[in-house]
Every structure is written in structure tokens, then in C-alpha cells.
N, C-alpha and C positions, 0 to 999 in steps of 0.2 A: 473576887475579879474588879479589877478597876476601869469604871464606867466613865466616859467625859460625854456629858450632854450639852450640846451646843445649842442655846438660847434658852431665856428664862421668862418665856409668858407662860401662861397658864397651862400649856401642853408640855413643856419643857419641865415644870415645876413638880407637875403631877407624874412625869415619868420617873423623874428623880425621886419623888416618894415612894412609889411602887418597887423600884430597882433598891432604894436603900433599906424597904422592910425586907427584903430576900436576903440581908445581909451583905450586897455589894458595897464597895468602896466608892461612893457617886460624887463627881465634881461636876458644877454647872459653869459655864462661862457666857458671859454676856456684853456687849459693848455698851450697854446702858449703865447707869450708876446702879438700879434696882431694879427688882422683878417687876416684870406687868408695866413695862412704858411705853409699849407700842401696840400692836392690836389688843391686847388684853387691857388695856387701860380704859378704855370709854365705851365698850361695846354694850349693846342693848339692854344686859342685864336679864334676858330670858334665859332659863336651861331648861329647853323646849324638846324634850327627848322626843313625845308623840308628834311634835310639830317638825319633825325631822322630815324634808322635802327637797328633792333636788329642783334646782334652778331650772336646770334643763328641763323642760317639761312640753308636752303637745302645745301648740299654739304660741310659743314663746316666739319664734321667728316673726311671725305675722304681728304681734303684739309690740315688739321692740321696734318696728318701722314706724308703728302709730305713737308710742311714746316718744320719739324723737321730736315730736313737734307740739307735746303736751308740756304745759308749764311743771305742773307736779306729779311728774312721772316717777315710776320707781326704779326704772334704768335708765342710765344716761350715759352716752359716748361722746368722748370729747376727739372730734376728728383728729388726727395725726398720721403720719407715714411711719407706721409701726408694725413691721411684719409678724411680730411676735403676738400683738393684740388679735391680728387677723387671722393666726392659725388658732390661738385658742377659741374665738368666736364659731369659726367652722367648727371645730372639735365639738363644742360647746351644742351648734346646733344641730349636729349628728346625731345628738343624744336626745333630740327633742322629738322622740317619738313614743308611743305607748308602749313597746317592747323595752326599749331602753329605760324608761320611765321607771317602769314595773321592779326592772333588777336593782337599779340606782337607789331607789326608794327602799327597799327590801334592806339593801347594804346600810343604809344609813341607820335605819329603825334596827338593826340587828346591832349596831355600835351604841345608839342612843341607849336602847332599853338595858343593856349592860352596863352603861355608865350610869344611868339612875341607881342600879343597885351599888354600883360601887362608891358613887357620892354620898349615898345614905350611910353606909357603912363606914367611909371615912370621917363622915362628920360624928359618927358614933365614936370612932376610935380616938380622936384627936381632941373634940371638944370645941374646934374652932367656929367662930359665926363670924358673920360676913352681910349681915342686913340681909338674911336669907328667909324668905317664907315658902312654905310648901303648900300653896293654895290653887295650883293649876295652871293654864292657861285658856283664855277664851279668843278664837279665831272668828273675828267680825265680818260679816257679809253686809254690804249696802246693796245688794242685787240677787234676785231670784236666780240667775244664771250660776253666780258662784256657789249657791246652795246645791244646784245639780252637778256642777262639776265636783263638788267635795266628793261626791260619792265613790269614785276610784280610791281617793286616799283611805276612805273609811274601809274598805273591803281590805286594805293592807294592814291597816291597825287591828282589825279585826284578827286576820291571819296571824300577827305579831302577839296577839292578847294585849293589847295596849287598850285601856279604858278610854272612853269617848261617848260622847252624847251632842247630836244635832239637838240644839235649841232655838225654839222659836222667838219673835221680838220681846216677849213677854218674859220668857223663862231667861234670856240673857240678864234681865235687871237683878234676879236672886241671885246671879253669880257676880257680877259687880254693879252695886245698888246706884251708883252715880253714874249709871247710863238713863237712868229714870229722868235725869236733867235733861237730856236730849231725845225727846220722843221724834219717833218716825224717821230716825238716820239708818235705821239699821234693820234688816228684814230677817236677821237670826245670825246664830253663829255656833261653831265647834267647840265644844268645851272637853278639855284634855286635864281631867281633875289632879293627876299625878305629875304634872309638870311643875317647875318651881322659878323662883327669882332669885339674884341676888347679885352683889358688887364683886365682879371678876377680880378687880385690881384688888381690892380688900383680901379674898379670897386665897389669891396667888401669894400675898406677901405673908398672910397669917401660916399659910400652909409652907412657905419657903423658910419661916422663922422655926416652925415646928421641927422642919427638916434639918436645919442647923443645930436645935438644941437637943433634939431627940434620937435622930439617925445618924448624925454625924456628916451631914451632907456638906462639901465645902462648896461657896459661890464666889465666884471670881469675876467682878464687875468692872467696867470701864476697860473691857478688853476686847481688842478688835480681833474678831477671826478670819484669816486671810486665806488661808488656803488649807488643804488635805495632802497630805504626802503617802503615797501609795509606794508598798513594800511587801514582797513576797505574795500571798495570795489574801493579802487584805490592807488595810491601813496600817502606817506605821507611827505616823505622827501629825498634829495639826500646828500649823504655823500660826502665832498670833501675836500681837503687838507686845504681849508679855513675854514671848520667846516661844520655843518650840515645846508642845506639851504632847503627851504620850501617854495611852491607856490600853486596856485589853480590848475594848469596845466602844464604839464611838456613836452616838444617837443624834441625827440631824433633827431639831426643833425649830427650823428658822424663819418659818413660815413663808411670808412671799419672796424671801430672800434665798429659800432653800435650793432653788434651781442654779444659782452662781457659784454656790461651792462644789457641786457635785457635776458641773457639767464637762469638767476637765478630767473625769473619772468615765467617761462615757455613758454618763446616767442622764437622761434625758427627762425633768420633771414638766409636765404641763402644767404648771401651776401660774397664775395670772394674778396679780394684785387687783382686787375690786376693791373700790373705795367706800368707804362709808363713813356716815358722821352721825352724831349724837347730840343731844342737848341734856345738862342735866340741870332741874330746876328745883328751887325749894317748894314744899308743900305749902300752901296757904289756906285750904279746906280740906279736911281729912275726908268730909263726906262728898264731896266733889271730886275725888282723887281715886286713881284704881286702887284697888286691895291686891292685886296681883299683876299679872302680864296680860294684856290685851295685844293681840295682832288685826290692826286695819288691814284686809286683804286687798283691798283697793289701791292702796298706797304703798304696800309691802313695809309699814312703817309698824314697830313694836313699842307699845309702853308700859314701863314696868315700875313697880312700886319697891323702893328701899326704906329704909323707916321713915324720914322726914324730909326724902327727896323723890323725885321723878326722874327716871332715865328715859329717853326719848330716842331710838336708832333706827335708821333707815335709810335708803337710796343706795344704791348698787351703780357704782359710775366706772366706767372703764376711760382711766386715765394715766395708765402707766404709773410710776412711782411718785408722782405728783403728790405732795402733801399740802398745798395751798386749801384755807378755809373760803369756800365760796360762800358769798352770802344769799344767792338763790337757792342753794340747797338748805342753808338754814330755813330759808322761808318756807319750804315744803314740809320740813317736821315740824316747824313751828304753827303751820297752819291746821298739820292734823291733831297734834295736841290740844288745839286750841279749840277744833271743832270737835273732839269725843269726851274731852275734859276741861272745859271751857273755865271751870270754878276752880279747878283742883291746884293748879299751880301758877307760880310767877314767871312767866318766859321772860319778861325783862331783866331779870337776875339768873337767867341760864348761862352755864358754862357750855362753850360750843368747842366740839373736837372733830377730829377726823382721823381715819387709821384703815389699814391696808389690808383685807381679808384676803387669804391664801387660797384661791379658789382652783378647783380642777374642774375639766370640761363636763365631767358626772357629778360633780358636788359631792364625791366621795373622797374622805381624807385616803392618805398612802400611809400605811403602817406594815413594817415589816423589813424582812432581810432585803439586802442587794445584793449583786453578783461578788461584790468584794466582802469576804467572808465575817467581818468585824464590823462593818459598817451597816448602820440601821437607819430606818425612817420612821418619824412619826410627825407628818406634816399634812399640809394641803387639806385643812377642815372647812375651809371657807367661813360662812357665817355661824358656823357651828361649833367653833374651837372649844369654848364655855361649856356648851352641853356635851360634847364627847370626849372633854379633856381626861377625863378618870377612867372611863372603860377604855380609851386608848392607851393610857399609860400602863394599865393593868395588864391588857392584852399584850403590850410589846414585852414588859416583863416576863411573861409566861413563855414568850417566842425566843427571847434571849435566853431564858433559863432552860430551854428545850423541853418544858413541861407541856404537858397535853393543855393546850388553852380553853380558856373559860368560855370562848365562842367559837363558831367556825370563822377560820381568818381567810377563807379562801374569796378572792377576789378584793382583798383589801392591799396588796403589796402593789410595787410599781410593775410587776410582770403582766398586770392586765394591760399595759399600753405598748408591750412589745407587738 
């Protein structure tokens, strides 16, 4: 079967990999000149299966009001007359209760844990490396109240069979020795030993190269995707700047831009771009740098280790599709990395980047069929596209092939918003 994948970020390329392995004739189309040039380019670098948690959580509406007046807040809202933003926030806040949180958390962990098995198998099969480390993630707590609040997450992790351990202020130093240089800052941490670290941009490009050379996947870059043409019971073609392209099946992996492509097909995707920022800085002192990934829970900033670089990602900013680099956002993530690992990297030589995370109100991606028979969705992964990409791509290949899916797909497709 001919499959046309729209989008060459990490979700699009992993989808291509799993479908091509099944023997399908796969073409990937993207407006950029190479893979992973937008959201997948400079993300936080954490492959955080066990840390998969909804942004929509109990207490967030109250915290959001408080964060509006804080200099270094994890969530920022750019005031603007944007009804789409208003609708998204209302739907997100409607998910901020214990019942919705538990449902959404389970769905996210379900995909993420499957993705862990998939990426491990992919790495073994392809042999690709991407400055990856399999040394876990440490969620750091500055306050006792954060330790108490993590109990509900630990219950879900236990139910899903995810290994984890709650560590005190001394034990966290055995996981990340450089924390011994900043005594008294953290009261403890949640350690997820099976989480991983890696450069998403490097992973996506090397996987794309493998797909091209070994699986026959065709990549068509510098091609603008304009609109889908409906015909019969499904999609007949896609109009692009390179002409009209046809296939037997079409997969939308366009992240924050997915809603625009399908809105004329009477499909409403509640995806809104949540802007994130990152710094990539050279390591100057290995002993003072992270060995894997730490997440500062107070500021929602992740600090990940590559070979000789440190990637620092954070801030959730609601600013529509604005991609301007704001120095005050840089100040926040710079402050955090210097506070946690003051001797590890050279912030003065950091590369500053921003990208748009395709967030859904319940933080769960949209994977599966649509009411148009041959149109499929794999989008809306929010901050966890890198984490969930392999599991999402594998699940999608099962669904398209009509096979018994490797995990329960219930609650993951667009029908949950009906």
C-alpha cells in the first residue's frame, strides 16, 4: 500500500519507519529542507517515559494566576484577542481535576511505556546512535509540598509497572553527583531509572537516513502541503507546491499545524501551539554537569546531557504561532541551569532556540483513524513527542494494517473529543 506521511518531525519519521518495515511504499513530505527542523530540532532532550504527566492537573488554574506575576514562571500567557487560545485554555482547565488527571495520566503512560520498548528495539535493530544515554531521569523537588504531591503520580507509576524511587536530599547525589556542589537546594527527588536522554534532531535525521537507504522510504523536502482533496469515502489526493500527490493512505503528522489541514474536512483538532525554549551549551566541567536528565519541578525546566553538550528546555508560553526569541525567557532557563549546575556548562556560548509544542487540552496525543476512511492522525504530542514517537508510530502501523494493536488504543483517537 502507498502511504503518504505529511510532516518529517520525529513523529512523522518514526511513523515512516514502522510502516515501511511492514512493507508499505512510504513517502514523507515536508516544507523544510531536511527532517526535524521545527519542534523536533531543539527540544529538551529527555526521553521521559515514566515522567509522562498531563499539564492539565489539579491546582493548575490557581497556579496559572500566580505565575502571571512571577518573573521565572513555568507558564506564561501573552495577552491577545485570540478566541482559539481562550477555547483551548477553557478545555484545558476543565481537565484539571483529579478524575480527568488520572485518566489522562494512564493514557500517556500507556503510550510512553510502549514507546520505551519500541525505541530500545529500534536502536538494537538499526544501530543508530544519537548521543543517547540510558541512565534515567531525576525529578528534583525544592519544597516538601512537592514531595507530598508526587504521591498520586507514584500510584499510577506503580499500577503501570514503571520502576521508580523517591529519594531524599542525600540519595539524589548518588544519581547526579554534581548536585553535591549545590547543597541545601533540594529536599529530594523522584528517580525514574529507565528513562533516557538523546538528541532528537540527530535521532530523526539518522533514522530518516536508515529509512531511505534500507527501507526505500522517499523523502520530498521543500514542498508546501496546501490542502487535502476529498473523494468518495476518503481522501483522493493532497495538493502541494510540487503538484497533486496521491496515495492509498494519508497520515497527518504536522504538529501544531495539523488543525489547519483537516478543518475543511469537518475535523476539529483541539491542538494549540505551546511555545517552548531551549539552550544548548558546551560542557566545561564534566564533574559539575548532569549525567542524564534532571527536571526542576519548581520551574518545569529539564536539563539533559548529550556527549559534550547540555540541553536546557523549559517554559510553556501561550503566544499563538509567534516564534520570536524573547530574552526574558532565556533568562529563566539560564537562571535554572546555573542554579542547579553552576560549574557544568558555559551559558555565555549557548545556542538559543524556540519551537511550538502541539498541545491538546488533556495532554494526550491523537493517534488513529478519522471518519475519512484512509486519513489517519498521529499528532498532538505536546511536550512528549520525542518520548512517545516510537510507540505512537508502531501503534499507528498496527491500526493501519488492521492488526491486533500492541497496546489498547482506546481513548487515543480524535473521537474522544466528539
